[in-house]
C-alpha positions in Angstrom: 116.1 85.7 98.8 118.0 86.8 95.8 118.4 90.4 94.8 115.3 91.0 92.2 112.6 88.5 94.2 109.9 90.3 95.1 107.5 89.8 98.4 106.6 86.5 99.9 103.3 86.1 98.1 101.8 83.0 99.2 101.6 84.6 103.5 97.8 84.9 104.1 98.1 88.9 104.8 99.2 89.2 101.2 97.1 86.8 99.7 94.3 88.6 101.3 95.2 91.3 100.0 96.2 90.5 96.5 92.6 91.6 95.0 92.6 95.0 96.8 95.5 95.8 95.4 94.7 94.9 91.9 91.9 96.8 92.7 93.6 99.9 93.2 96.5 99.3 90.9 98.7 98.7 94.1 102.1 96.4 93.5 103.6 94.8 96.3 107.2 96.1 97.2 109.7 94.1 98.9 110.5 96.1 102.5 114.0 96.9 101.6 112.6 98.8 98.0 110.0 101.1 100.4 110.4 104.3 99.5 108.6 107.5 102.0 105.3 107.1 100.6 105.0 103.2 100.5 103.0 101.8 103.0 103.9 98.9 105.0 102.5 96.0 105.9 102.9 95.3 109.0 102.2 91.5 110.6 103.3 90.5 114.0 106.0 92.9 114.3 107.4 92.2 110.6 106.9 94.1 107.9 105.7 91.9 105.3 106.4 93.9 101.9 105.1 97.3 101.5 102.4 98.8 98.7 103.2 100.8 96.6 100.4 103.2 94.8 100.7 104.1 91.5 99.5 108.2 91.2 97.3 109.5 88.6 99.9 111.8 88.0 103.1 110.6 86.1 105.7 112.8 87.2 105.2 112.7 91.3 106.2 108.6 90.7 108.9 109.2 88.1 110.0 111.8 91.3 109.5 109.6 93.6 111.5 106.3 92.0 113.9 109.0 91.3 114.9 110.6 94.4 113.8 107.1 96.1 116.3 105.4 94.6 119.0 107.6 95.3 118.0 107.4 99.2 117.9 104.0 98.5 121.8 103.9 96.7 123.2 106.1 99.8 121.6 103.7 102.4 123.4 101.0 101.3 126.8 102.4 101.4 126.5 103.6 104.6 124.9 99.8 105.1 122.4 101.3 107.6 119.4 103.2 107.1 119.9 106.5 106.6 117.5 107.9 110.0 119.9 105.5 112.5 123.1 107.5 111.5 125.2 110.3 113.6 124.3 113.2 113.2 128.0 114.1 110.9 127.2 110.8 109.1 123.6 112.2 108.0 125.7 115.6 106.7 128.2 113.5 104.4 124.6 111.8 103.5 123.3 115.2 102.5 126.3 116.0 100.6 126.2 112.9 98.6 122.8 113.3 98.0 123.2 116.6 96.6 126.2 115.2 94.2 123.4 112.8 92.5 121.2 115.1 92.3 118.3 114.3 94.9 117.7 117.9 95.3 116.3 118.0 91.3 113.8 116.8 92.4 110.0 117.8 93.7 109.8 118.3 97.0 113.0 116.2 98.4 114.1 118.6 100.9 110.7 117.1 102.4 111.8 113.4 100.9 115.2 114.0 101.8 113.9 114.6 105.5 111.9 112.0 106.1 114.6 109.8 105.4 117.3 111.3 107.6 114.0 111.3 110.5 115.3 115.1 110.3 112.9 118.4 109.6 113.7 120.2 106.4 115.1 123.1 108.0 117.9 120.3 109.5 118.6 119.6 105.8 118.6 123.0 104.3 121.0 123.5 107.2 123.1 121.0 105.8 122.6 121.6 102.6 124.5 125.5 103.4 127.4 123.7 105.0 128.0 121.2 102.4 128.0 124.4 99.4 130.3 126.8 102.3 
């Protein structure tokens, strides 16, 4: 699959969901491009795609996309999901996220914590260590 290609929309599950997504304003997203608020569509243990719903308030959607992009970039640099990183690497990831402005977004600590598989309190601890 090329980097810009979307999910395989010919899969029967995705064909079935297409009219519903059109009605509610949802978009199919490749599983690799998933943001924290996207809903994974799993069939027989495989994530076929994710659904991204359009927010009525454009600012949170822009915020989610911005922090999601930064999270994706940092995860790509590590070559794995941020949640799978050992503790020291998670701390390094938080430092990179801060350098790139991830914490300037609303509810960013919660979003980063979810991506790292830690608590918000842990993210704040990592940030304090970075700033010390």
